Short mmCIF file of the C-alpha atoms (twelve columns), coordinates in Angstrom:
data_MODEL
# 
_entry.id   MODEL 
# 
loop_
_atom_site.group_PDB 
_atom_site.id 
_atom_site.type_symbol 
_atom_site.label_atom_id 
_atom_site.label_alt_id 
_atom_site.label_comp_id 
_atom_site.label_asym_id 
_atom_site.label_seq_id 
_atom_site.Cartn_x 
_atom_site.Cartn_y 
_atom_site.Cartn_z 
_atom_site.pdbx_PDB_model_num 
ATOM 1   C CA . MET A 1   28.804  -20.084 -5.858  1 
ATOM 2   C CA . ASN A 2   28.867  -18.729 -2.466  1 
ATOM 3   C CA . SER A 3   27.350  -21.806 0.272   1 
ATOM 4   C CA . GLU A 4   24.715  -19.184 1.233   1 
ATOM 5   C CA . LEU A 5   23.083  -19.693 -1.992  1 
ATOM 6   C CA . ASP A 6   23.023  -23.246 -2.044  1 
ATOM 7   C CA . GLU A 7   19.360  -23.420 -0.884  1 
ATOM 8   C CA . ILE A 8   17.609  -20.765 -3.763  1 
ATOM 9   C CA . ALA A 9   14.308  -19.977 -2.444  1 
ATOM 10  C CA . ILE A 10  13.656  -18.012 -5.388  1 
ATOM 11  C CA . ALA A 11  15.413  -17.611 -8.746  1 
ATOM 12  C CA . SER A 12  14.129  -14.903 -11.429 1 
ATOM 13  C CA . THR A 13  14.874  -12.364 -14.185 1 
ATOM 14  C CA . VAL A 14  13.512  -9.099  -12.940 1 
ATOM 15  C CA . LYS A 15  12.797  -6.614  -15.628 1 
ATOM 16  C CA . ALA A 16  14.787  -2.854  -15.310 1 
ATOM 17  C CA . GLY A 17  13.661  -0.910  -17.930 1 
ATOM 18  C CA . HIS A 18  15.215  -2.428  -20.923 1 
ATOM 19  C CA . ARG A 19  17.437  -4.661  -18.893 1 
ATOM 20  C CA . ALA A 20  16.846  -7.891  -17.441 1 
ATOM 21  C CA . LEU A 21  18.120  -8.771  -14.330 1 
ATOM 22  C CA . ARG A 22  19.045  -12.154 -13.365 1 
ATOM 23  C CA . VAL A 23  18.503  -12.477 -9.193  1 
ATOM 24  C CA . GLN A 24  18.701  -15.455 -6.497  1 
ATOM 25  C CA . ILE A 25  17.307  -15.450 -3.408  1 
ATOM 26  C CA . SER A 26  18.082  -17.977 -0.532  1 
ATOM 27  C CA . ASN A 27  16.039  -19.783 1.862   1 
ATOM 28  C CA . PRO A 28  16.407  -17.713 5.344   1 
ATOM 29  C CA . ARG A 29  18.650  -18.851 7.938   1 
ATOM 30  C CA . GLN A 30  18.371  -17.920 11.384  1 
ATOM 31  C CA . ASP A 31  21.515  -16.625 13.338  1 
ATOM 32  C CA . HIS A 32  21.435  -18.526 16.630  1 
ATOM 33  C CA . ALA A 33  23.347  -15.914 18.753  1 
ATOM 34  C CA . THR A 34  21.087  -13.015 17.738  1 
ATOM 35  C CA . GLN A 35  17.719  -15.139 17.184  1 
ATOM 36  C CA . SER A 36  17.043  -12.490 13.920  1 
ATOM 37  C CA . TRP A 37  17.177  -13.832 10.400  1 
ATOM 38  C CA . ARG A 38  19.235  -13.536 7.496   1 
ATOM 39  C CA . CYS A 39  18.122  -13.709 3.935   1 
ATOM 40  C CA . THR A 40  21.225  -14.055 1.283   1 
ATOM 41  C CA . TYR A 41  20.574  -12.867 -2.247  1 
ATOM 42  C CA . ARG A 42  22.466  -11.928 -5.247  1 
ATOM 43  C CA . VAL A 43  21.650  -9.964  -8.432  1 
ATOM 44  C CA . LEU A 44  24.160  -11.781 -10.534 1 
ATOM 45  C CA . GLY A 45  27.136  -9.441  -11.557 1 
ATOM 46  C CA . GLU A 46  26.778  -8.119  -8.258  1 
ATOM 47  C CA . PRO A 47  28.011  -9.094  -4.732  1 
ATOM 48  C CA . VAL A 48  26.150  -11.414 -2.444  1 
ATOM 49  C CA . ARG A 49  24.164  -9.173  -0.120  1 
ATOM 50  C CA . ARG A 50  22.096  -9.691  3.181   1 
ATOM 51  C CA . ALA A 51  18.791  -8.631  4.156   1 
ATOM 52  C CA . HIS A 52  17.670  -9.100  8.023   1 
ATOM 53  C CA . GLY A 53  14.341  -9.326  9.637   1 
ATOM 54  C CA . PRO A 54  13.087  -10.504 13.165  1 
ATOM 55  C CA . ASP A 55  11.541  -13.737 11.313  1 
ATOM 56  C CA . ARG A 56  11.439  -15.960 8.166   1 
ATOM 57  C CA . LEU A 57  9.063   -14.094 6.211   1 
ATOM 58  C CA . ALA A 58  10.319  -10.640 6.982   1 
ATOM 59  C CA . ALA A 59  14.140  -11.415 5.926   1 
ATOM 60  C CA . ILE A 60  12.653  -12.504 2.665   1 
ATOM 61  C CA . TYR A 61  10.299  -9.711  2.130   1 
ATOM 62  C CA . ALA A 62  13.421  -6.999  3.059   1 
ATOM 63  C CA . ALA A 63  15.414  -8.877  0.086   1 
ATOM 64  C CA . LEU A 64  12.582  -8.174  -2.236  1 
ATOM 65  C CA . VAL A 65  12.072  -4.817  -1.364  1 
ATOM 66  C CA . GLU A 66  15.729  -4.179  -1.857  1 
ATOM 67  C CA . ILE A 67  16.169  -6.157  -5.084  1 
ATOM 68  C CA . ALA A 68  13.068  -4.113  -6.577  1 
ATOM 69  C CA . HIS A 69  14.736  -0.785  -5.440  1 
ATOM 70  C CA . ALA A 70  17.958  -2.314  -7.199  1 
ATOM 71  C CA . ALA A 71  15.717  -2.848  -10.160 1 
ATOM 72  C CA . VAL A 72  14.213  0.727   -9.936  1 
ATOM 73  C CA . LEU A 73  17.800  2.179   -9.721  1 
ATOM 74  C CA . ALA A 74  19.028  -0.231  -12.786 1 
ATOM 75  C CA . ALA A 75  16.004  0.947   -15.207 1 
ATOM 76  C CA . SER A 76  17.086  4.579   -14.766 1 
ATOM 77  C CA . THR A 77  20.425  4.125   -16.057 1 
ATOM 78  C CA . SER A 78  19.559  1.717   -18.553 1 
ATOM 79  C CA . ALA A 79  19.724  2.421   -22.027 1 
ATOM 80  C CA . PRO A 80  17.519  1.414   -24.700 1 
ATOM 81  C CA . GLY A 81  20.445  -0.605  -26.375 1 
ATOM 82  C CA . ASP A 82  20.894  -2.748  -23.047 1 
ATOM 83  C CA . SER A 83  18.026  -5.229  -23.497 1 
ATOM 84  C CA . ASP A 84  18.803  -8.580  -22.802 1 
ATOM 85  C CA . HIS A 85  17.241  -10.862 -25.865 1 
ATOM 86  C CA . SER A 86  17.933  -13.964 -24.130 1 
ATOM 87  C CA . ARG A 87  15.763  -13.561 -21.176 1 
ATOM 88  C CA . ALA A 88  13.038  -15.991 -22.276 1 
ATOM 89  C CA . SER A 89  15.546  -18.506 -23.740 1 
ATOM 90  C CA . ALA A 90  17.683  -18.045 -20.458 1 
ATOM 91  C CA . ASP A 91  14.876  -19.205 -18.024 1 
ATOM 92  C CA . PRO A 92  13.292  -22.451 -18.977 1 
ATOM 93  C CA . ARG A 93  10.370  -21.568 -16.976 1 
ATOM 94  C CA . ARG A 94  9.104   -18.808 -18.868 1 
ATOM 95  C CA . THR A 95  7.788   -21.546 -21.547 1 
ATOM 96  C CA . ALA A 96  3.949   -21.630 -21.533 1 
ATOM 97  C CA . VAL A 97  2.300   -24.805 -20.979 1 
ATOM 98  C CA . GLY A 98  -1.709  -24.785 -22.116 1 
ATOM 99  C CA . ASP A 99  -2.682  -28.136 -20.813 1 
ATOM 100 C CA . SER A 100 -5.331  -27.952 -17.745 1 
ATOM 101 C CA . ALA A 101 -3.282  -30.292 -15.452 1 
ATOM 102 C CA . SER A 102 -0.461  -28.013 -15.486 1 
ATOM 103 C CA . ALA A 103 -2.864  -24.881 -15.392 1 
ATOM 104 C CA . ALA A 104 -4.679  -26.908 -12.236 1 
ATOM 105 C CA . LYS A 105 -1.126  -27.499 -10.708 1 
ATOM 106 C CA . ALA A 106 0.136   -23.562 -10.885 1 
ATOM 107 C CA . ARG A 107 -2.788  -22.674 -8.992  1 
ATOM 108 C CA . GLU A 108 -2.202  -25.203 -5.957  1 
ATOM 109 C CA . PHE A 109 -0.881  -23.854 -3.029  1 
ATOM 110 C CA . GLY A 110 2.211   -26.158 -3.240  1 
ATOM 111 C CA . PRO A 111 5.264   -25.324 -0.436  1 
ATOM 112 C CA . PRO A 112 5.403   -22.704 1.758   1 
ATOM 113 C CA . LEU A 113 8.003   -19.789 1.442   1 
ATOM 114 C CA . ALA A 114 7.359   -18.206 4.945   1 
ATOM 115 C CA . ALA A 115 4.367   -18.087 7.307   1 
ATOM 116 C CA . LYS A 116 3.700   -15.383 10.427  1 
ATOM 117 C CA . ALA A 117 0.984   -14.475 12.995  1 
ATOM 118 C CA . VAL A 118 -0.352  -11.163 12.522  1 
ATOM 119 C CA . HIS A 119 -2.538  -9.214  14.855  1 
ATOM 120 C CA . THR A 120 -5.225  -7.573  13.183  1 
ATOM 121 C CA . ALA A 121 -8.463  -5.890  14.750  1 
ATOM 122 C CA . GLU A 122 -10.209 -8.664  14.344  1 
ATOM 123 C CA . GLY A 123 -7.452  -10.901 16.417  1 
ATOM 124 C CA . PRO A 124 -4.784  -12.835 15.471  1 
ATOM 125 C CA . VAL A 125 -4.200  -14.626 11.873  1 
ATOM 126 C CA . VAL A 126 -2.028  -16.604 10.269  1 
ATOM 127 C CA . ILE A 127 -0.807  -15.760 6.996   1 
ATOM 128 C CA . THR A 128 1.164   -18.240 4.573   1 
ATOM 129 C CA . LEU A 129 2.912   -17.356 1.398   1 
ATOM 130 C CA . GLY A 130 3.504   -19.801 -1.129  1 
ATOM 131 C CA . ARG A 131 6.383   -20.112 -3.660  1 
ATOM 132 C CA . PRO A 132 5.782   -18.402 -6.612  1 
ATOM 133 C CA . ARG A 133 5.759   -19.675 -10.042 1 
ATOM 134 C CA . GLN A 134 4.801   -18.679 -13.549 1 
ATOM 135 C CA . ASP A 135 1.084   -19.261 -14.486 1 
ATOM 136 C CA . PRO A 136 0.648   -21.286 -17.594 1 
ATOM 137 C CA . ASP A 137 -2.029  -19.581 -19.584 1 
ATOM 138 C CA . ARG A 138 0.073   -16.472 -19.214 1 
ATOM 139 C CA . PRO A 139 3.653   -16.836 -20.196 1 
ATOM 140 C CA . HIS A 140 4.555   -13.006 -18.682 1 
ATOM 141 C CA . THR A 141 2.677   -13.544 -15.462 1 
ATOM 142 C CA . PHE A 142 3.950   -15.138 -12.135 1 
ATOM 143 C CA . LEU A 143 1.690   -16.440 -9.212  1 
ATOM 144 C CA . CYS A 144 2.489   -16.068 -5.371  1 
ATOM 145 C CA . PRO A 145 -0.136  -18.079 -3.363  1 
ATOM 146 C CA . PHE A 146 -1.053  -16.859 -0.082  1 
ATOM 147 C CA . ARG A 147 -3.195  -18.255 2.620   1 
ATOM 148 C CA . ILE A 148 -4.742  -16.151 5.616   1 
ATOM 149 C CA . ASP A 149 -5.830  -18.561 8.272   1 
ATOM 150 C CA . ASP A 150 -8.127  -21.223 6.490   1 
ATOM 151 C CA . ARG A 151 -10.400 -19.085 5.316   1 
ATOM 152 C CA . THR A 152 -8.596  -17.094 2.447   1 
ATOM 153 C CA . GLU A 153 -6.510  -17.992 -0.453  1 
ATOM 154 C CA . ALA A 154 -5.706  -15.920 -3.337  1 
ATOM 155 C CA . PHE A 155 -2.907  -15.173 -5.636  1 
ATOM 156 C CA . GLY A 156 -0.467  -12.192 -6.023  1 
ATOM 157 C CA . GLN A 157 0.829   -11.771 -9.458  1 
ATOM 158 C CA . GLY A 158 3.550   -9.805  -11.146 1 
ATOM 159 C CA . ILE A 159 5.765   -10.181 -14.128 1 
ATOM 160 C CA . ASP A 160 8.420   -12.091 -12.196 1 
ATOM 161 C CA . GLU A 161 8.615   -14.056 -8.989  1 
ATOM 162 C CA . VAL A 162 10.000  -10.987 -7.031  1 
ATOM 163 C CA . ARG A 163 6.865   -9.061  -7.735  1 
ATOM 164 C CA . ALA A 164 4.542   -11.584 -7.559  1 
ATOM 165 C CA . VAL A 165 5.459   -12.010 -3.818  1 
ATOM 166 C CA . ILE A 166 5.417   -8.104  -3.192  1 
ATOM 167 C CA . SER A 167 1.755   -8.338  -4.762  1 
ATOM 168 C CA . ALA A 168 1.203   -11.181 -2.239  1 
ATOM 169 C CA . VAL A 169 2.070   -9.381  0.760   1 
ATOM 170 C CA . ARG A 170 0.482   -6.417  -0.577  1 
ATOM 171 C CA . GLY A 171 -2.995  -8.286  -1.255  1 
ATOM 172 C CA . VAL A 172 -2.683  -9.806  2.248   1 
ATOM 173 C CA . GLY A 173 -2.563  -6.245  3.838   1 
ATOM 174 C CA . SER A 174 -5.411  -4.950  1.759   1 
ATOM 175 C CA . ILE A 175 -7.679  -7.665  2.703   1 
ATOM 176 C CA . LEU A 176 -6.998  -7.382  6.472   1 
ATOM 177 C CA . GLY A 177 -6.498  -3.759  6.768   1 
ATOM 178 C CA . ILE A 178 -3.228  -3.484  7.740   1 
ATOM 179 C CA . PRO A 179 -0.485  -1.510  6.141   1 
ATOM 180 C CA . LEU A 180 0.747   -3.283  2.569   1 
ATOM 181 C CA . ASP A 181 4.401   -3.543  4.144   1 
ATOM 182 C CA . TRP A 182 3.138   -5.571  6.898   1 
ATOM 183 C CA . PRO A 183 6.412   -8.061  6.843   1 
ATOM 184 C CA . MET A 184 8.670   -5.447  8.020   1 
ATOM 185 C CA . PRO A 185 9.376   -5.287  11.534  1 
ATOM 186 C CA . ASP A 186 8.780   -1.411  11.994  1 
ATOM 187 C CA . THR A 187 5.125   -1.745  10.695  1 
ATOM 188 C CA . ALA A 188 4.212   -3.960  13.501  1 
ATOM 189 C CA . ASP A 189 5.636   -1.369  16.131  1 
ATOM 190 C CA . ARG A 190 3.891   1.809   13.997  1 
ATOM 191 C CA . ARG A 191 0.792   -0.302  14.355  1 
ATOM 192 C CA . ARG A 192 0.989   -0.620  18.003  1 
ATOM 193 C CA . GLU A 193 1.853   2.689   18.480  1 
ATOM 194 C CA . GLY A 194 -1.173  4.181   16.282  1 
ATOM 195 C CA . ARG A 195 0.990   5.870   13.757  1 
# 
């Protein structure tokens, strides 16, 4: 395995039509020469790819958007017979856990995935995204906690970790009234320019 994927931040099975795509996303690394960040990811069976951003969260988000785009393309080319019936058994996190201690733990914020300061009409805020995890009460739902300063804590949710993080990013955008793709570098430029 490529050494850039040794520190996996997100490993997920993404549903693409009747197919299931296994994806791995590494923790972003900073390029010290350019000060930009790169996030290495792989859709299993495909070559390793890299997404870039000016900060850690932008690099992760760029990788998530590219993976979601790849899933849409795979879904449009999949045939009904391409279903991966091993999806549930191949991923041990897919098993439902019904006890209340597990449910409470799933709703704890946990270790952060990334954080970013964002300028809003009311002033700057710090947004922190947690790592996505399976909801023990709903076996086909994943949660991604997010925090806006210390005032708001909520969850994005989706059918896999990738969609849960994208949902959390869009939830932050909705709450703050900023573009839903706010981690992308050109979003900040569009806001400053009033587009």
